[in-house]
N, C-alpha and C positions, 0 to 999 in steps of 0.2 A: 504494499500500500504506499503509495507517495504521500509525503506530507510537505505542506508549505511552510514557510517560516514568514510570518507576518513582520513587516518593519513598521515600527512606531512611527505616526505621523511627524514627529519632530525629526526623525532622521531622513525623511523624503522630502521635508520642506526645502525649497531652494534657499540658499544663504544670500540674502539680497546683495551683501556687500562682495562676496564671491561672484555673483552674477554681474555686478557692476563692472568689476575689474576685467572680467573675461570679456563683457561687451565692448569696453574701451580698448582691450588690445584688438579684438576683431575689427573694430572701427578704424583703427589708427593706419592700418594697411590699405584700407579701402579708400582713407582719404587722400593718400598720396597718389593712388590711381586716378580718382576722380578729379583732383586738382591739376594733375598733368593733362588728362584728357581734355578738361575745360580750357586750359591754357594753350590749346592748338589755335585758339583766338585770343587775341590781345584783351587783357582786362587789368584794371586795378583794383586793388582790394575790395573796395564795397561792391563793386559790379560782379567781381568773382563771387562774393558771400551771396549775392542775390541770385547769380545764375545757379549756382549750386543748390540753394534753397527751392528755387522754382522747379528744380529737377528732383526734390525730395531729400535732399541730404544738406541739413543745416548744419552751419559749423561756427563756431564762436571766434571772433576776433583774436582772443587770446590765445587759440590754436592755430588759426590761419596764418598770421603774420610770422609768427616764429618757424612755421613749415614753410613759406615763401622762402625766408631768409636761408634756411638749410638747403632746400632744393636749388637755390640760385648759387649758393657756396660749393653744392656738388657739382655744378655745371649742368644742371638740367633745365634751369629757366634763364632768360636773360631780361634784364629791367632796364628802363629808360624813366627819368624824371622828366616830366613835361608840365606845361601850363594848361589847365583846361578849366572853363568857367571861373577865371581868376584866382586859381588855387593850384599848387604844384601837387602833382599825383605821380605816384611810380606805378608805370604800366609793366605788366609781367607777361612775357610770351615764353612758349617752348623753345628751347635752343635745338640745335641739330642733335646734340647728345641726347637730348630730352625726348625728343622724336624716336630715336632709336631704342631708348629704354622703355619709354611707353608703350612700344610695339612689342617689346620682349616681356614686358610685364602684363599685357593683355593677352598675350599667348599663354602664359603661366595661369592666368586667372581664369581663362577659359578651360585650360586642363584642369584645374583645381575644381572648378564648377562642375564639369562634366563628371569627375570621379566622386564628389559629394553627391550630386544627382543619383549616380549608380548605388552608392552605400546606402542613401535614404531610402531608395525604392519610390514607387508611385504612391503609397500611403503617406508618406511624410512631406510631399512636397506642397 
């Protein structure tokens, strides 16, 4: 006769702090791909945030601007200061290295996504 072990509810509840940490980790990698993809067209910070949010991916300024600086330092973006509407704005665009990197990241993303779809199966999609 088979016996099943009942797990107390307290052990099956999702730890909110752990879930937040894992969600943040998952989101970080996605943000890099999203920002690179969006910067195939030139944007300054505000219009980039708006374009991402309009497509369902909200990002805080405190996350976006350090990410932009890091991506530029890594050679994936180029930027240029220009005056627009009587204000100086820093415009960002994907560099040639950024374009090549984005293509590789998208190929990796598609492969991972296909693998996850296979692992999850039709009932969890």
